[in-house]
C-alpha positions in Angstrom: 8.6 26.7 -6.2 6.3 25.0 -3.7 8.1 22.0 -2.3 6.0 18.8 -2.8 7.3 17.5 0.5 5.1 19.9 2.4 1.8 19.0 4.0 -1.3 18.5 2.0 -4.9 18.6 3.0 -5.8 16.5 6.1 -7.9 14.1 4.1 -8.6 10.9 5.9 -6.9 7.9 4.2 -4.5 10.0 2.3 -0.7 10.4 2.7 -0.1 13.9 3.9 2.5 14.7 1.2 5.7 13.7 -0.4 7.5 15.1 2.6 6.2 12.2 4.7 7.5 9.7 2.1 10.9 11.3 2.1 11.1 11.4 5.9 10.1 7.7 5.9 13.1 7.1 3.8 15.2 9.2 6.1 13.9 7.3 9.1 15.6 4.3 7.7 18.9 5.8 8.7 17.8 6.0 12.3 18.5 2.5 13.4 20.2 1.9 16.8 23.8 1.7 15.7 25.5 3.3 18.6 24.6 4.9 22.0 27.8 7.0 22.3 28.8 10.3 20.7 28.6 9.8 16.9 27.8 11.5 13.7 26.8 10.1 10.4 26.3 10.8 6.7 23.4 9.9 4.6 23.9 9.6 0.8 20.3 9.8 -0.3 20.3 8.8 -3.9 17.4 8.2 -6.2 17.6 4.4 -6.0 20.0 3.6 -3.2 20.8 5.0 0.2 24.2 4.5 1.9 25.1 5.5 5.5 28.5 6.0 7.0 29.4 6.5 10.6 32.1 8.1 12.7 32.2 7.2 16.4 35.0 7.0 19.0 37.3 4.2 17.9 35.6 3.8 14.5 37.0 6.2 11.9 34.7 6.5 8.9 32.8 3.2 8.4 30.0 2.2 6.1 27.0 1.0 8.2 25.6 -2.4 7.2 21.8 -2.8 7.1 19.9 -5.7 8.7 20.6 -7.8 5.6 24.3 -7.0 6.1 24.4 -5.0 2.8 26.4 -1.8 2.4 23.6 -0.1 0.5 19.9 0.0 1.0 17.2 0.6 -1.7 15.3 3.8 -1.3 11.9 2.2 -1.1 9.0 2.4 1.4 6.2 -0.1 1.6 3.0 1.1 3.3 0.5 -1.8 3.5 -2.2 -2.5 6.0 -0.6 -2.7 9.5 2.9 -3.1 8.0 5.6 -0.7 7.0 8.7 -1.9 5.3 11.9 -0.3 4.1 14.7 -1.2 1.7 15.0 -4.8 0.4 11.9 -5.9 2.3 9.8 -3.2 0.5 11.2 -4.3 -2.9 10.1 -7.8 -2.1 6.6 -6.6 -1.8 6.9 -4.5 -5.0 6.7 -7.6 -7.1 3.5 -8.8 -5.5 1.8 -5.5 -4.9 3.5 -2.5 -6.6 0.7 -0.2 -5.5 1.9 0.0 -1.9 5.6 0.5 -2.6 7.0 4.0 -3.3 10.4 4.4 -5.0 12.5 7.0 -6.8 10.9 9.9 -4.9 13.9 12.2 -5.3 12.8 13.2 -8.8 9.5 14.7 -7.6 10.8 16.2 -4.4 10.0 20.0 -4.2 7.9 19.9 -7.4 4.5 21.4 -8.1 1.7 19.3 -9.6 2.3 20.7 -13.1 6.0 20.0 -13.2 7.0 17.7 -16.1 8.9 15.4 -13.8 5.7 14.7 -11.9 4.0 13.6 -15.1 7.1 11.5 -16.0 6.9 9.8 -12.6 3.2 9.0 -13.1 4.2 7.5 -16.5 6.9 5.3 -15.0 4.7 4.2 -12.0 1.1 4.1 -13.2 0.1 2.1 -10.2 0.4 5.2 -8.0 -2.3 7.9 -7.8 -0.7 11.3 -7.7 -3.2 14.0 -6.9 -3.0 17.7 -6.9 -3.7 19.7 -3.7 -5.9 22.5 -4.9 -5.1 24.7 -1.9 -1.4 24.4 -2.0 -0.6 23.3 -5.5 1.5 20.4 -4.4 1.1 16.7 -5.2 0.4 13.8 -2.8 -0.2 10.1 -3.0 -3.6 8.7 -2.4 -4.1 5.4 -0.6 -6.2 4.0 2.2 -3.8 1.8 4.2 -2.6 2.3 7.7 0.9 3.6 8.2 3.4 2.7 10.8 6.9 3.6 11.9 9.4 1.3 13.7 12.8 3.0 14.1 14.3 5.1 16.8 17.4 7.2 16.4 20.2 7.4 18.8 22.3 9.3 16.2 20.7 12.7 15.3 23.7 14.6 13.9 24.0 14.0 10.2 25.3 15.4 6.9 23.0 14.6 4.0 23.9 14.5 0.4 21.8 16.1 -2.3 22.3 16.5 -6.0 24.2 19.6 -7.1 21.4 20.7 -9.2 18.9 21.0 -6.4 17.4 24.4 -6.2 16.3 26.3 -3.0 12.9 24.6 -2.9 14.3 21.1 -3.2 17.0 21.8 -0.6 14.5 23.2 1.9 12.2 20.2 1.3 15.0 17.8 2.3 15.8 20.0 5.4 12.2 20.0 6.5 11.8 16.2 6.0 15.0 15.6 8.0 13.7 18.0 10.7 10.4 16.1 11.0 12.2 12.8 11.0 14.2 14.0 14.1 17.6 14.6 12.4 19.8 17.5 13.2 21.3 18.3 9.8 24.8 19.6 10.2 25.0 20.4 6.5 23.5 19.5 3.2 26.4 18.7 1.0 26.3 18.3 -2.8 27.0 14.7 -3.7 29.6 15.7 -6.3 31.4 17.8 -3.6 31.3 14.8 -1.2 32.9 12.6 -3.9 35.6 15.3 -4.5 36.2 15.6 -0.7 36.6 11.8 -0.4 39.1 11.8 -3.3 41.1 14.6 -1.8 41.3 13.3 1.7 43.0 10.1 0.7 45.4 11.9 -1.6 46.3 14.8 0.6 50.0 14.3 0.0 49.6 14.7 -3.7 48.0 18.2 -3.3 50.4 21.2 -3.5 50.3 24.8 -4.4 50.0 23.9 -8.1 46.3 23.7 -9.1 45.1 20.3 -10.3 41.9 20.1 -12.3 40.0 16.8 -12.2 36.6 16.0 -13.7 34.3 13.6 -11.9 31.7 12.0 -14.0 28.9 10.6 -11.9 26.1 8.6 -13.5 23.7 7.2 -11.0 20.3 5.6 -11.2 18.3 8.8 -11.8 20.6 11.5 -13.0 24.1 12.3 -14.3 26.5 15.0 -13.1 29.9 16.2 -14.4 32.0 18.3 -12.0 35.3 20.0 -12.5 37.2 20.3 -9.2 40.5 22.2 -8.6 42.8 21.0 -5.8 45.6 23.0 -4.3 47.0 24.1 -1.0 46.0 27.6 0.3 47.2 29.6 3.3 44.7 30.8 5.8 45.2 33.4 8.6 43.6 31.1 11.2 45.4 27.7 10.8 48.2 28.0 8.2 48.4 26.0 4.9 45.8 23.4 4.1 44.5 21.6 1.0 41.4 23.0 -0.6 39.0 21.8 -3.2 37.0 24.3 -5.2 34.1 23.5 -7.5 34.8 25.2 -10.8 32.1 23.9 -13.1 29.0 21.7 -12.9 26.9 20.1 -15.7 24.0 17.8 -15.3 21.2 15.8 -16.9 18.3 15.2 -14.5 16.9 12.2 -16.3 19.9 10.4 -17.7 20.7 7.4 -15.6 20.5 3.7 -15.1 16.8 3.7 -14.2 15.9 5.0 -17.7 17.9 2.2 -19.2 16.1 -0.4 -17.0 12.8 1.0 -18.2 13.8 0.5 -21.8 14.8 -3.1 -21.0 11.5 -3.7 -19.2 9.5 -2.5 -22.1 11.6 -4.6 -24.5 11.0 -7.7 -22.4 7.2 -6.9 -22.3 7.3 -6.7 -26.1 9.1 -10.1 -26.4 6.5 -11.7 -24.1 3.6 -10.3 -26.1 5.2 -11.6 -29.3 5.4 -15.1 -27.9 1.6 -15.0 -27.8 1.4 -17.3 -24.8 -1.5 -15.2 -23.4 -4.2 -13.2 -25.0 -3.8 -10.4 -22.4 -1.3 -7.5 -22.8 1.3 -7.9 -20.2 1.8 -4.1 -20.1 -1.7 -3.8 -18.5 -0.8 -6.1 -15.6 1.0 -4.0 -12.9 2.3 -7.0 -11.0 3.8 -8.5 -14.2 5.4 -5.2 -15.1 7.0 -5.0 -11.7 8.5 -8.5 -12.2 9.8 -7.4 -15.6 11.4 -4.3 -14.1 13.2 -6.4 -11.5 14.4 -8.8 -14.2 15.5 -5.8 -16.3 17.6 -4.5 -13.5 19.4 -7.8 -13.1 19.7 -8.1 -16.9 21.4 -4.7 -17.2 24.0 -5.7 -14.7 24.8 -9.0 -16.3 25.0 -7.5 -19.8 27.7 -5.1 -18.5 30.0 -8.1 -18.3 28.5 -10.5 -20.9 27.6 -10.2 -24.5 24.3 -11.9 -24.1 22.1 -13.4 -21.4 18.8 -15.3 -20.9 16.0 -13.4 -19.2 13.6 -15.7 -17.4 10.7 -15.2 -15.0 8.7 -18.0 -13.5 5.0 -17.3 -13.5 5.1 -13.9 -15.1 1.3 -13.7 -15.7 -1.5 -16.3 -15.4 1.1 -18.9 -14.4 2.9 -18.5 -17.7 6.7 -18.6 -17.6 8.8 -16.2 -19.6 12.2 -16.9 -21.2 14.0 -14.8 -23.8 17.6 -14.1 -24.9 18.8 -10.5 -24.9 22.1 -9.4 -26.3 24.2 -6.4 -25.4 23.9 -5.0 -28.9 20.1 -5.1 -28.5 20.4 -3.3 -25.2 22.6 -0.6 -26.7 20.2 -0.1 -29.6 17.3 0.4 -27.1 19.3 3.1 -25.3 21.0 4.7 -28.2 19.5 8.1 -27.7 20.5 8.0 -24.0 24.1 7.3 -24.9 24.1 10.3 -27.2 23.4 12.4 -24.1 26.4 11.1 -22.2 28.8 14.0 -23.3 26.3 16.7 -22.5 27.1 17.2 -18.8 30.8 17.3 -19.6 30.3 20.2 -22.1 28.1 22.1 -19.6 30.7 21.7 -16.9 33.5 23.0 -19.1 31.4 25.9 -20.2 30.6 26.8 -16.6 34.2 26.6 -15.6 35.4 28.4 -18.7 37.9 25.7 -19.3 38.9 23.2 -22.0 39.6 19.5 -21.8 43.3 20.2 -22.2 43.3 21.7 -18.7 41.7 18.6 -17.2 44.3 16.2 -15.8 42.1 13.1 -15.5 38.5 12.0 -15.7 37.2 9.8 -12.8 34.1 7.6 -13.0 31.6 7.7 -10.2 28.2 6.0 -9.9 27.0 2.5 -10.7 25.7 3.3 -14.2 29.2 4.2 -15.4 29.9 0.4 -15.4 27.8 0.1 -18.6 30.5 -0.5 -21.3 28.8 1.8 -23.9 28.7 4.7 -21.4 32.5 4.4 -20.9 33.1 4.1 -24.7 31.1 7.2 -25.5 32.6 9.2 -22.6 36.1 8.3 -23.4 35.7 9.4 -27.0 34.1 12.7 -25.8 36.8 13.7 -23.4 39.7 12.6 -25.7 41.8 11.0 -22.9 43.8 7.8 -23.1 41.8 6.2 -20.3 39.1 6.8 -17.7 40.2 6.6 -14.1 38.5 4.2 -11.8 40.6 4.8 -8.7 37.7 5.6 -6.4 34.8 3.6 -4.9 32.1 4.4 -7.4 29.3 3.5 -4.9 30.5 4.8 -1.6 32.7 7.8 -2.4 29.9 10.3 -1.7 29.0 8.6 1.6 32.6 8.6 2.9 33.2 12.2 1.8 30.0 13.3 3.6 30.9 11.5 6.8 34.3 13.1 6.8 32.6 16.4 6.6 30.2 15.4 9.4 33.2 14.5 11.7 34.8 17.9 10.8 31.6 19.8 11.7 31.1 17.8 15.0 32.7 19.1 18.1 33.3 15.5 19.3 36.0 14.7 16.7 39.1 16.3 15.4 40.2 15.7 11.8 42.8 17.2 9.6 41.3 20.4 7.9 40.3 20.1 4.3 38.8 23.3 3.0 35.8 23.0 0.8 34.6 25.8 -1.5 31.3 24.7 -3.1 29.6 26.6 -5.9 26.1 27.8 -6.5 24.8 26.2 -9.7 22.0 28.7 -10.2 22.5 32.5 -10.0 20.3 34.6 -7.6 19.5 38.2 -7.9 17.5 41.0 -6.2 15.0 43.0 -8.2 13.2 46.2 -7.2 11.5 49.2 -8.7 12.2 52.8 -7.9 10.5 56.0 -8.9 12.8 58.4 -10.8 12.2 61.9 -12.1 13.3 62.7 -15.6 14.8 66.1 -16.7 11.4 67.2 -18.0 9.8 66.5 -14.6 8.0 63.3 -15.6 8.2 60.6 -12.9 8.8 57.0 -14.1 9.3 53.7 -12.5 12.8 52.2 -13.1 13.3 48.4 -12.7 16.6 47.5 -11.2 18.5 44.1 -10.9 21.4 43.4 -8.7 23.2 40.1 -8.7 23.6 38.5 -5.3 25.3 35.3 -6.4 26.6 34.7 -9.9 26.6 31.3 -11.5 29.3 29.1 -9.9 29.8 31.7 -7.1 31.6 30.0 -4.2 29.7 29.5 -0.9 29.3 29.8 2.0 29.4 33.5 1.4 27.7 36.7 2.7 26.4 39.5 0.5 24.9 42.9 1.3 22.6 44.9 -1.0 22.1 48.6 -0.2 18.8 50.3 -1.2 19.5 54.0 -1.7 17.0 56.9 -1.9 14.2 55.0 -0.2 12.4 57.1 2.4 9.2 55.1 2.6 8.0 51.5 2.7 9.0 49.5 -0.3 9.2 45.9 -1.6 12.0 44.0 -3.3 12.0 40.6 -5.0 14.5 37.7 -4.6 14.6 35.7 -7.9 16.8 33.4 -9.7 19.1 35.1 -12.2 19.9 34.3 -15.9 19.0 30.6 -16.5 19.6 30.7 -20.2 22.2 27.9 -19.8 19.3 25.5 -19.1 17.4 23.9 -22.0 13.7 24.2 -22.4 12.9 20.9 -20.7 15.2 21.8 -17.7 13.5 25.2 -17.4 10.1 23.5 -17.1 11.4 21.1 -14.5 13.0 23.9 -12.6 9.7 25.5 -11.7 9.1 29.1 -10.6 12.1 31.4 -10.9 10.8 33.7 -8.1 12.0 32.9 -4.6 10.0 35.5 -2.6 8.9 39.1 -2.3 9.9 41.1 0.8 8.1 44.2 2.0 9.7 46.6 4.5 6.9 48.2 6.4 7.3 51.2 8.8 10.3 52.6 7.0 8.6 55.9 6.2 7.3 56.5 9.8 10.8 55.8 11.2 12.4 58.4 9.0 9.8 61.0 9.9 10.7 60.6 13.5 14.4 61.1 12.6 14.0 63.8 10.0 17.3 65.4 10.9 19.3 62.3 10.0 20.7 61.8 6.6 19.8 58.5 5.0 22.5 56.6 3.2 20.2 53.7 2.3 18.7 50.5 3.7 21.1 47.6 3.9 19.9 44.0 3.5 22.3 41.3 4.6 22.1 38.0 2.8 23.9 34.7 3.5 24.2 31.5 1.5 25.1 28.9 4.1 27.1 25.7 3.9 24.0 23.9 2.7 23.5 26.2 -0.3 20.4 27.7 1.3 19.8 31.4 0.9 19.0 33.3 4.2 18.1 36.9 4.7 19.9 37.7 8.0 18.7 41.2 8.7 17.8 44.6 7.3 19.4 47.7 8.9 19.6 51.5 8.4 23.1 52.8 7.8 22.5 56.0 9.7 20.0 55.2 12.4 21.9 52.0 13.3 18.9 50.0 14.3 17.5 46.8 12.9 14.3 46.9 10.8 12.5 43.7 11.6 15.0 41.1 12.6 12.2 38.6 12.9 12.6 38.0 9.2 15.5 35.8 10.1 13.4 33.0 11.7 11.0 33.1 8.8 13.6 33.0 6.1 15.5 30.2 7.7 18.2 31.9 9.8 19.2 34.4 12.4 18.9 33.9 16.1 19.6 37.2 17.7 16.9 39.2 19.5 15.4 42.1 17.5 16.6 45.5 18.7 13.7 47.5 17.3 12.9 50.9 18.6 10.4 51.7 15.9 7.4 49.7 14.8 9.0 48.5 11.7 8.4 45.0 10.3 9.4 42.8 7.4 6.7 41.0 5.5 7.1 38.1 3.1 4.4 38.2 0.5 5.2 35.7 -2.2 2.7 32.9 -2.3 4.6 30.8 -4.8 7.4 30.2 -2.3 5.5 30.3 0.9 7.6 27.5 2.5 10.0 30.3 3.5 7.3 31.4 6.0 6.7 28.0 7.6 7.7 27.6 11.2 9.7 24.5 11.9 9.3 24.3 15.7 7.3 25.7 18.6 10.4 27.6 19.6 9.7 30.1 16.9 6.2 30.8 18.2 7.2 33.8 20.3 8.7 35.4 17.3 5.9 34.5 15.0 3.2 36.5 16.8 5.3 39.7 16.5 5.4 39.6 12.8 2.8 41.0 10.6 1.8 39.5 7.3 -0.7 40.2 4.6 -2.8 38.0 2.4 -1.6 37.3 -1.1 -3.8 38.2 -4.0 -5.2 34.6 -3.9 -5.8 34.9 -0.2 -4.5 31.4 0.5 -2.7 31.9 3.8 -3.1 34.3 6.7 -0.6 34.6 9.4 -3.1 36.2 11.7 -5.1 32.9 11.8 -2.4 31.5 14.1 -3.2 33.0 17.5 -2.0 30.5 20.1 0.3 27.5 20.6 -2.7 25.1 20.5 -3.9 26.5 17.2 -0.4 26.2 15.9 -0.3 22.6 16.9 -3.6 22.0 15.2 -2.6 23.8 12.0 -1.4 22.0 8.9 2.1 23.1 9.7 2.4 20.4 12.3 0.3 17.8 10.5 3.4 15.7 9.5 4.6 15.8 13.2 1.2 14.5 14.3 1.1 11.9 11.6 4.6 10.7 12.3 3.8 10.3 16.0 0.7 8.4 15.1 2.9 6.1 13.0 5.3 5.6 15.9 2.5 4.6 18.2 1.1 2.2 15.7 4.5 0.6 15.1 5.1 0.1 18.8 1.6 -1.4 19.1 2.4 -3.7 16.2 5.7 -4.8 17.6 4.1 -5.5 21.0 1.5 -7.7 19.3 4.0 -9.6 17.2 6.1 -10.2 20.3 3.1 -11.5 22.3 2.0 -13.6 19.3 5.4 -15.2 19.0 5.6 -15.8 22.7 2.2 -17.5 22.7 3.1 -19.7 19.8 6.4 -20.7 21.3 4.9 -21.5 24.7 2.2 -23.8 23.1 4.6 -25.7 21.0 7.4 -26.1 23.6 4.9 -27.1 26.4 3.3 -29.7 24.1 6.7 -31.2 23.4 7.6 -31.2 27.2 4.5 -33.2 28.0 6.2 -36.2 26.3 9.4 -35.9 28.3 10.0 -38.1 31.3 11.1 -35.4 33.7 7.8 -33.6 33.2 5.6 -36.7 33.2 7.2 -37.7 36.5 5.8 -34.6 38.3 2.2 -34.5 37.0 -0.8 -36.6 37.8 -2.9 -38.1 35.1 -5.6 -35.5 35.9 -3.1 -32.6 35.5 -1.7 -34.1 32.3 -5.1 -34.3 30.7 -6.0 -30.8 31.8 -2.8 -29.2 30.5 -2.8 -31.2 27.2 -6.4 -30.3 26.6 -5.9 -26.6 27.2 -2.8 -26.6 24.9 -4.7 -28.3 22.1 -7.6 -25.9 22.5 -5.2 -22.9 22.4 -3.4 -24.3 19.3 -6.7 -24.7 17.5 -7.7 -21.1 18.5 -4.4 -19.8 17.1 -5.1 -21.4 13.7 -8.6 -20.0 13.5 -8.7 -16.7 15.4 -5.3 -16.1 17.0 -3.6 -14.4 14.1 -6.3 -11.7 13.9 -6.7 -11.3 17.7 -5.6 -8.2 19.5 -2.6 -7.8 21.8 -4.8 -7.8 24.9 -6.5 -11.1 24.0 -3.2 -12.7 23.1 -1.7 -11.7 26.5 -4.7 -13.0 28.4 -4.4 -16.4 26.6 -0.7 -16.6 27.3 -1.2 -15.7 31.0 -3.9 -18.3 31.4 -1.7 -21.1 30.0 1.3 -20.0 32.1 -0.8 -20.0 35.3 -2.1 -23.6 34.4 1.5 -24.9 33.9 3.2 -22.9 36.7 3.1 -25.7 39.3 4.4 -28.3 36.9 7.3 -26.1 35.8 8.1 -25.3 39.4 8.4 -28.9 40.4 10.6 -29.7 37.4 12.9 -26.7 37.9 13.4 -27.5 41.6 14.4 -31.1 40.8 16.9 -29.8 38.3 18.5 -27.4 40.8 18.7 -29.9 43.7 21.9 -31.7 42.8 24.1 -28.6 42.2 22.7 -26.7 45.2 23.1 -29.7 47.6 26.6 -30.4 46.4 27.5 -26.7 47.0 26.0 -26.9 50.5 27.9 -30.1 51.3 31.1 -28.6 50.1 30.5 -25.6 52.3 29.8 -27.7 55.3 32.9 -29.8 54.8 35.2 -26.8 54.3 33.7 -25.0 57.3 34.1 -28.0 59.6 37.8 -28.5 58.6 38.4 -24.7 59.1 36.8 -24.9 62.6 38.9 -27.8 63.6 42.1 -26.2 62.3 41.7 -22.9 64.1 41.0 -24.7 67.4 44.5 -26.2 67.1 46.1 -22.8 67.3 48.0 -22.3 70.6 46.2 -20.1 73.1 49.0 -17.6 73.0 48.7 -17.3 69.2 44.9 -17.5 69.0 43.3 -14.6 67.1 39.6 -15.7 67.4 37.4 -15.4 70.5 35.6 -18.4 71.9 32.3 -16.7 71.1 33.2 -16.5 67.4 34.2 -20.1 67.3 31.1 -21.3 69.1 28.9 -19.2 66.8 30.5 -20.9 63.7 30.1 -24.3 65.3 26.4 -23.6 66.0 25.7 -22.4 62.5 27.4 -25.6 61.1 25.4 -27.8 63.3 22.1 -26.1 62.6 22.7 -26.2 58.8 23.6 -29.9 59.0 20.4 -30.6 61.0 18.2 -28.6 58.6 19.6 -30.4 55.6 19.1 -33.9 57.0 15.6 -33.2 58.3 14.4 -31.5 55.1 15.8 -34.2 52.8 14.2 -36.9 54.9 10.8 -35.0 54.8 11.1 -34.5 51.0 11.8 -38.2 50.5 8.4 -39.0 52.0 6.6 -36.9 49.4 5.5 -38.0 45.9 7.1 -36.2 42.9 3.7 -34.8 42.0 3.4 -33.0 45.4 4.8 -29.5 46.2 8.4 -29.9 47.3 9.5 -28.8 50.8 13.1 -28.9 49.8 13.5 -25.6 47.9 16.5 -24.5 46.0 16.3 -20.9 47.3 16.4 -22.2 50.9 19.4 -24.3 50.2 21.2 -21.3 48.7 20.2 -19.2 51.6 21.7 -21.7 54.1 24.9 -21.9 52.1 25.2 -18.2 51.8 24.7 -17.7 55.6 27.4 -20.2 56.4 29.8 -18.7 53.9 29.3 -15.3 55.4 30.2 -16.6 58.8 33.4 -18.2 57.6 34.4 -15.2 55.5 34.1 -13.0 58.6 36.7 -15.1 60.4 38.9 -15.2 57.3 38.9 -11.4 57.0 39.8 -11.1 60.7 42.7 -13.4 60.3 43.9 -11.6 57.2 44.3 -8.3 59.0 45.3 -9.6 62.5 48.8 -8.7 63.8 51.0 -11.5 65.4 51.3 -11.4 69.2 54.9 -10.7 70.6 56.5 -13.8 72.2 58.0 -13.7 75.8 61.8 -14.4 76.2 62.5 -17.4 78.5 64.3 -16.3 81.7 65.5 -19.8 82.6 68.5 -20.8 80.4 69.0 -24.2 82.0 69.8 -26.7 79.3 68.1 -29.6 80.9 64.9 -27.6 81.6 65.0 -26.4 78.0 65.4 -29.9 76.7 62.6 -31.2 78.8 60.4 -28.4 77.7 61.2 -29.2 74.1 60.5 -32.8 74.6 57.1 -32.1 76.2 56.2 -29.7 73.5 57.2 -32.2 70.8 55.1 -34.9 72.4 52.1 -32.8 72.8 52.3 -31.4 69.3 52.6 -34.8 67.9 49.6 -36.0 69.7 47.5 -33.0 68.6 48.6 -33.5 65.0 47.5 -37.1 65.0 44.1 -36.1 66.3 43.3 -33.8 63.4 45.0 -35.9 60.8 42.3 -36.4 58.0 41.4 -39.8 56.6 43.9 -41.3 54.2 42.1 -40.7 50.8 43.7 -39.9 47.4 43.6 -36.1 46.9 41.5 -34.8 44.0 42.7 -32.2 41.5 40.9 -29.5 43.3 42.3 -30.5 46.6 45.8 -30.3 45.2 45.2 -26.7 44.1 43.2 -25.5 47.1 44.9 -26.8 50.3 42.8 -26.4 53.4 45.3 -27.3 56.0 49.1 -27.5 55.7 51.3 -29.0 58.4 54.9 -27.7 57.7 57.6 -29.2 60.0 60.3 -26.8 61.1 63.6 -28.3 62.3 65.3 -27.0 65.3 68.7 -28.4 66.3 70.2 -28.1 69.8 73.9 -28.6 70.6 73.1 -30.8 73.6 70.4 -33.1 72.1 69.5 -33.1 68.4 65.8 -33.3 68.3 63.2 -32.2 65.7 60.4 -29.9 66.9 57.2 -29.7 64.9 55.1 -26.4 64.9 51.6 -26.0 63.4 51.5 -23.6 60.5 47.9 -23.1 59.5 47.3 -21.9 56.0 43.6 -21.4 54.8 42.6 -20.8 51.2 39.7 -18.4 51.1 38.7 -19.5 47.7 37.4 -22.7 49.2 34.6 -20.8 50.8 33.5 -18.9 47.7 31.6 -21.9 46.2 
């Protein structure tokens, strides 16, 4: 099957393909959530997208979108110079449904003749789906400019896909994620993610006894029933761990809530036409039908909890309001045939697992549409259980299960092991023809089939197919196996049952060179990886022990080892119907690409030899989505820059016009300046109303720069006056503290002095110069008018304060680390002499203390906390004459100088 997500013709004005639409949806997940190591999961549903995150300190968390919602609509709006996602896109859908793309999952990986493409066109007639004649894919046609506005700090992700996605659909998602810049750790089936989430939080209940649980998941676009077996298993590597194994899967691709909403929409349209308020048919008005669909979605939710409800839309068409009552019984009658299909997936799952309902312990509901009461009633009757379990988050279970798997796959996190054994829903086989000789000597061609993976075969798993009796070049086919379990409609939707055709070239020539060796066959190594994607790893000869064309690995989606080829043997993929297997995902594969031969298919649609250089590869349609996506990024950045400049210009005009009425601004401008500024602002405001909203970024920046230059002098004078009080107060405080500090240190006795006279004179000089500069500059400033350029500048005040602070801090640091000087012992022990000395010392100290005593002022709160100078008396008593002796103990608080 050709994936519809691949590139289409490079037609001007046309969306390259559905792949671009899908990667636009995927780009929604790449918002700047974290900048550290993190992994995420993306639950990409048909209607809603949910994202979960694991990062250091945050174990498994649902990410809120910009509207603070836990889920985001899968919708993309591409209109003019605007690109919107999610709820913003849905808001546009009501006004202009032609530019909003939704429910893209149903046509992902589909050819133009697929029934689901026609069904999509029927549901959304506003979109023009066209066929690419060259590739057979479908693409949207429109003529608007696209843009992109998200960057992604988180690249590692696990993405959920429906269990029924085939190889083409899975590869389409992988390619879209690759182009969007995501590193996909794994594609995980959404039913498997739900089962993993359930098991992780019930790890203690899992033991060696098998427990069979059926998960019934009805979403917006499809329904899936899955039988899961939980039990503990013992592994050689890490001991005993819980394991889940998918045993059976049943699905209905088109049974879901969206189909119910469409029935309700058509019913509301019928009611409006019956009211005969307009001569026009509302079904021909695309905008009116979009409004009815939105109301139908709301109505379905309300009727799940109420027996009846009033549908009402203001201005549905031609300013005509619509109002009608709808009952739950009417809704159930509209969807009666849909409810009859509810048990179908359960029966298919039981058949695939070869089990009966008696072996199922409980049935758990998942998905938003299981909240419809009639769905639950029909399902409960079909399974024959007493009740349906609702012990899991119906909306977020898949997201949380996928993010747990992302954490387990990431090397940055360590989680408790939980083994997962998924199952291949569709069997895959290898087919080849070999010439045989009958007994009568007649040679005939015998067609052989060998099963690679049976239905519900567990994966990841490796398989080897051995081709015996081949001595020359040959081909083999990789096809889907028996799909008889699908109904006729599902087979049409499934598409081509052929995956690819592989030709081994050069086998015969290699055997001729080694004619003495006995051949035991050619061995082809296949691998179905964790994403459910089939890979041909390598092809080898059992006897010669060399690889025949390992370059097939890169083409088929896997294998990284260098080819060890001693003979000119190559592997060629020839099937045109699944040519996506040949596509190169990055330039890193270019060196391998040129070493691989290829041949034209019968239709001659694609020639590998046409790619001869890296430049031609870049210009080829393979890289068209990359080029388009980069173009979208550039356009979005340009748009964001323009909007930012436009907002800045608007804000500047309105704020400055308001300031021109404020006293602080009027005081610093002359009448001439005021008239000039006011006139320019009014002129700019009028220009904005007439031409500004269509002007380019460059013109807007020039207009803003012109206005800022005009108002620069006024803003400068106002800002300086605002800063003066605080800056001058800080400078005065610094001068005061510095002066007190200088006086204090000069009182230290000469024997205890730790500062040199040069240091003290330097500080004194800086204090005097700063005081003189302040007084002279303030006096000069007072002579100027407020409208003149100030000479007292806030930056100069701060510079003076900083310089003085630096000088004081130098002395403080020196005092902090200075060692006390040793004191000399008195040789004369005469009591009288000692007493006289004490008396003289006391008298002198008292006189000095009185000289430095500050003015008697009540201390402030700050002064109480930060003491600049402390005089602590120390008492010394002598036996001969009791006398108190006062010593100076200087304590300086460094915080006072940090203002």
